[in-house]
N, C-alpha and C positions, 0 to 999 in steps of 0.2 A: 486166455486158456491156450496153452501150447498144444499143437497137434502132434508133437513128437511122442511116439510110443503111446498114443491115446487109445490104442486097441481097434481103431477104425481102419478099414482097408480102403485104399484108393480105388476109384473106378477103373475099369479096364480101358486101355487106350483104343480099343476097337480092333486091335490086330486079330487076325484069324477070322474076320468077317468078310463075306463077299460084298462087293460094291452094290449098294441099293438094298442090302439086307437090313430090315428094321428090327429083327428079332435076334437077341443073343442066342448062341447055340446052346442047346440043352436046357433052355428055360421055358419052352413053350411060347405061345403067342400071347397077344394082349387079351384075348378072350379067356384063355386059361388062367392068366394072371388075375383078371377081374373076378373069375369064379373062385379062385383061391382066396382072394381078399375078402369077398363076400362071406365065404364060409368061416374064415378065421375071425373076421369082425363080429360075426354072430356069436361065436364062442366067447370072444372077449366082452361082448355086451352082457352075456349071462354072468361072467365073472365079475364085472364091474357092478352089476345089479346086486349080486349076492353079498358084496362088500359095501353096498350103499355109496358108491362113488358116482353120484348123479351126473356130474358134468362129463366125466369120462364115458359113462353109459350113453349120454346124449351124443357126444362126438363120434363114438364108435357106431351108433345107430345111423348117423349121417353117412359115415364111410360105407357101411353095409348097403344102405339104400342107393348111394351113388354107384357102387359097383354093380348092383342088380339092375339099375336103370341103364347103365352102359351095356350090359348084356342084353337087355330087352331091346334096346334100340339097334344093336348090332344084329340081332335076330331078324328084325324087320328088314334091314338092308339086305341081308342074305336072301330073303324071300323075293325081293324085287328083281 
């Protein structure tokens, strides 16, 4: 498969970031990303379930649980 005009955009080269900055500007941090992923995955689980797409439902549930676990563990680190 050729990647010419495939509709996909290349990742940014990282220009415009400060040295040591792990977060792209304007995209929030990893906690915000994990919360968004958990919420979106939950919506997609319901969609997959309503269309009886069992394997997709299972995989999306795993993604949702992983994102929630990440947030739970990050919350514990912040309290320490």
